[in-house]
C-alpha positions in Angstrom: 3.4 140.6 74.8 1.6 138.7 72.3 -2.0 137.8 71.8 -1.3 135.4 69.1 -3.0 137.7 66.5 -1.0 140.9 66.3 2.5 139.5 67.1 4.7 141.1 69.7 3.4 144.4 70.6 3.5 146.9 73.6 0.6 146.6 76.0 -0.7 148.4 79.1 -2.3 147.3 82.2 -3.8 148.9 85.4 -3.8 145.5 87.2 -7.3 144.6 86.1 -8.6 142.3 83.3 -10.5 145.1 81.7 -7.7 147.8 82.0 -5.2 145.4 80.2 -5.0 145.9 76.5 -2.9 146.2 73.4 -1.4 149.8 73.6 -0.7 150.1 69.9 -0.2 147.8 66.9 3.2 149.1 65.7 4.7 146.4 63.4 2.2 144.9 60.9 3.5 141.5 61.5 1.2 138.7 63.0 4.1 136.4 63.5 4.9 136.0 67.3 8.7 135.3 66.6 9.1 137.9 63.6 13.0 138.9 63.6 12.0 142.7 63.4 10.2 142.5 66.9 12.6 140.3 68.6 14.5 143.1 70.4 11.3 144.9 71.5 11.5 145.8 75.4 11.0 148.3 77.9 13.5 150.8 79.0 12.5 153.0 81.7 9.6 155.2 82.8 8.6 158.3 85.1 5.2 159.5 86.3 4.2 160.8 82.7 5.7 158.5 80.1 7.4 155.3 79.5 10.4 154.8 76.8 10.7 151.4 75.0 12.4 150.0 71.9 10.1 149.0 69.0 10.2 148.4 65.2 7.3 149.6 63.0 8.9 147.6 59.9 10.3 150.7 58.4 12.5 152.5 60.9 14.3 149.5 62.3 14.6 149.0 66.1 14.4 152.5 67.7 13.3 154.6 70.6 9.5 154.9 71.2 7.7 156.8 74.0 4.2 156.6 75.4 1.9 158.3 77.8 -0.3 155.3 78.1 -2.5 155.7 75.3 -2.5 154.7 71.7 -2.5 158.3 70.4 0.4 159.1 72.7 2.5 156.2 71.6 4.9 157.6 69.1 8.5 157.0 67.3 10.7 159.4 69.1 13.6 159.7 66.6 15.0 157.4 63.8 18.5 157.5 65.2 19.9 155.2 62.7 18.1 156.4 59.6 16.4 153.8 57.4 15.5 150.2 58.1 18.7 149.6 60.2 18.5 149.8 63.9 20.0 152.1 66.3 21.0 149.2 68.5 19.9 151.1 71.8 21.5 149.4 74.7 21.6 150.0 78.4 22.8 147.7 81.3 20.0 145.4 83.2 20.9 147.3 86.4 20.4 150.6 84.7 16.7 149.9 83.7 14.7 152.2 85.9 17.8 154.2 87.0 18.6 155.7 83.5 15.9 158.4 83.6 16.0 161.8 85.3 13.9 164.9 85.2 11.8 163.3 82.4 14.9 162.5 80.3 16.1 159.0 79.2 19.7 158.2 79.1 21.1 155.2 76.8 23.7 154.3 74.3 22.8 154.3 70.7 24.3 154.0 67.2 23.7 156.8 64.7 24.0 157.0 60.9 22.1 156.2 57.7 22.0 153.4 55.2 24.6 151.0 56.1 27.2 153.6 57.6 27.4 154.9 61.2 28.3 158.4 61.8 29.8 158.3 65.3 29.2 154.6 66.5 27.7 153.7 69.6 27.7 156.7 72.0 25.9 158.0 75.0 22.5 159.8 74.1 19.7 161.5 76.0 15.9 162.1 75.0 13.1 163.8 76.7 10.6 161.9 74.4 10.8 164.5 71.5 12.8 164.4 68.5 14.3 167.9 69.1 15.0 166.8 72.6 16.9 163.7 71.5 20.7 164.1 70.9 24.0 162.4 71.5 25.6 163.6 74.7 29.3 163.1 73.5 31.4 161.5 71.2 33.7 159.8 73.6 35.4 157.4 71.2 36.4 159.6 68.3 37.8 156.8 66.2 36.1 156.5 62.9 32.6 154.9 63.4 33.8 153.1 66.5 31.7 154.6 69.3 32.2 153.8 72.8 32.5 150.2 72.3 31.9 147.7 74.9 28.9 145.3 75.7 25.4 146.3 76.6 26.1 145.0 80.0 28.6 147.6 80.9 26.7 150.5 79.6 25.1 151.8 83.0 23.6 155.0 83.9 22.8 156.0 87.4 21.6 159.2 89.1 23.8 160.6 92.0 23.9 164.1 93.4 22.0 165.6 90.3 24.1 164.1 87.8 24.2 160.9 85.6 27.2 158.7 85.7 28.1 156.1 83.4 30.9 154.2 82.2 32.2 154.1 78.6 35.1 153.0 76.6 36.9 155.8 74.6 39.7 155.7 72.0 42.6 155.8 74.4 43.4 154.1 77.5 42.7 157.1 79.6 39.2 157.4 78.2 38.3 154.2 79.3 36.6 155.7 82.4 33.6 156.8 84.4 31.8 159.7 83.0 29.4 162.2 84.5 26.8 164.4 82.7 24.3 167.1 83.7 22.2 166.2 80.5 24.0 168.5 78.1 26.8 168.1 75.8 29.0 170.6 77.4 28.2 169.2 80.7 29.3 165.6 79.9 33.0 164.9 80.7 35.3 162.2 82.0 35.3 161.7 85.8 37.7 158.9 86.5 39.7 156.7 84.5 39.1 153.0 85.1 39.2 149.6 83.6 35.7 148.1 83.0 33.1 149.0 85.6 30.3 146.3 85.9 27.8 147.7 88.2 26.7 150.8 90.0 24.4 151.4 93.0 23.9 154.3 95.4 23.9 153.4 99.4 24.0 155.9 102.3 24.6 158.9 99.9 27.6 157.3 98.4 28.1 155.9 94.8 29.3 152.3 94.9 30.8 150.3 91.9 32.6 147.2 91.1 35.7 147.4 88.9 37.3 144.5 86.9 40.7 145.7 88.5 41.2 143.5 91.4 38.4 142.8 90.9 37.4 145.4 93.5 34.4 147.6 95.0 34.9 151.2 95.1 33.1 154.1 96.6 32.7 157.8 95.5 31.3 161.0 97.0 31.2 162.7 93.7 34.7 164.2 93.9 37.9 162.6 92.4 39.6 162.5 95.8 36.6 161.0 97.4 36.7 158.1 95.0 38.6 155.3 96.2 38.7 151.4 96.4 37.3 150.0 99.5 37.3 146.2 98.9 38.7 143.4 96.9 36.3 140.6 95.7 37.8 137.5 97.2 39.1 135.2 94.3 36.6 136.9 92.1 36.2 136.4 88.3 35.1 139.3 86.5 36.5 138.0 83.1 32.8 138.1 82.1 30.6 141.2 82.3 27.8 141.2 84.7 29.2 138.4 86.7 29.2 140.5 89.9 25.7 141.9 90.5 24.6 144.2 93.6 21.4 144.9 95.4 20.4 146.5 98.7 18.1 144.9 101.4 17.8 145.6 105.0 20.3 148.4 104.5 23.2 145.9 103.6 24.7 145.7 100.2 24.6 142.1 98.7 26.5 140.9 95.8 26.2 137.7 93.4 29.9 136.9 93.1 31.7 134.3 90.9 34.6 133.1 92.8 37.3 130.4 92.1 37.2 129.2 95.6 33.2 128.7 96.1 31.6 129.3 92.6 28.6 131.7 92.0 27.3 132.5 95.7 25.8 135.3 97.6 28.2 137.8 99.3 27.6 141.0 101.4 29.8 143.7 102.4 30.2 144.0 106.2 30.8 146.9 108.6 34.6 146.4 108.0 34.1 146.7 104.2 35.0 143.2 103.5 33.2 141.0 101.2 32.1 137.7 103.2 30.1 134.7 101.6 26.7 134.7 103.3 26.4 130.9 102.5 28.0 128.4 100.4 24.8 127.2 99.1 26.3 124.5 96.9 29.4 123.5 98.8 32.6 123.5 97.1 33.2 125.5 93.6 29.8 124.6 92.1 27.6 127.4 91.6 24.9 127.7 94.4 23.4 131.0 92.8 22.1 130.2 89.5 24.5 131.5 87.0 23.0 130.1 83.9 20.8 133.3 83.4 21.5 135.6 80.3 23.8 138.5 81.6 21.0 141.1 80.4 19.0 139.6 83.4 19.2 140.8 86.9 20.0 137.7 89.3 19.4 139.1 92.7 15.9 140.8 93.3 14.5 142.5 96.5 11.0 141.9 97.9 10.0 142.7 101.5 13.4 143.8 102.2 14.9 140.3 101.5 17.1 139.2 98.7 15.5 136.6 96.3 17.2 134.6 93.7 17.4 131.1 92.0 19.7 128.9 93.6 20.6 125.1 94.2 22.5 123.1 96.9 23.3 120.4 94.2 20.4 118.1 95.4 17.2 117.4 93.3 15.2 118.3 96.6 17.4 121.5 96.9 17.2 122.6 93.2 15.9 126.2 92.7 14.6 126.9 96.3 13.9 130.4 97.3 
């Protein structure tokens, strides 16, 4: 947030006016739209600390941690040494899910000066410099890293491990990976083309895949990882086009379909994806699709799904 004086900086609030304050003035700029602070954002938190991206004007955009006090707000590690940034990325659906046992899971670019060492790869951090390290060099091609977009860089906890999608240097290493938080415990789980979204429901790991496009489930074993449904006339040519959420113990999807446009779907008891309602009749988009891919479109409150949408009329625009 910005107070118009200190530029864009991290703030903390206990929900009261008196308890809402600037956490720390990290960057010396006073300009709200300063380029250095444009990428400042929250990542995830647990009961003792919160991780976020910040720029102090010297180290570039890097990983920071806070315990909610100014004294406890510090740079964790200058992953890409110097003024260049480590380009920390996670998918929007991973925010809040990418922390386990006090450790944050994320993708980052290491190196120094103008040269990367390993490219963008999966990392883990416990909030200390010694406890922050690359999990695995998945794409071993020189400086390439596990390339892909920020929106396919998911992490989710399932049965004591973290699962994520990454792109390696060969076709077989385009895959879902699993990790126990150690380098030796990070390995390929199943080879698949791009996975867009993860979610856990009824003790199963659900995910969407560009192949089909389709919906899969896994019980954490290779034999128990299967495709359960196809996305009817789905278009997953762009990342984050299919987003999932759970409400009233049902799995809902925002699907972009060539037959009905961007609309709300759900998975029924027969594992079929059905259109809940063609909000804007025809192929026009009833569920707002003009939202940056780094934003979650479907939200849940009071066990209901909330989103922005329109039926195409002026009176029906953006109704909830």
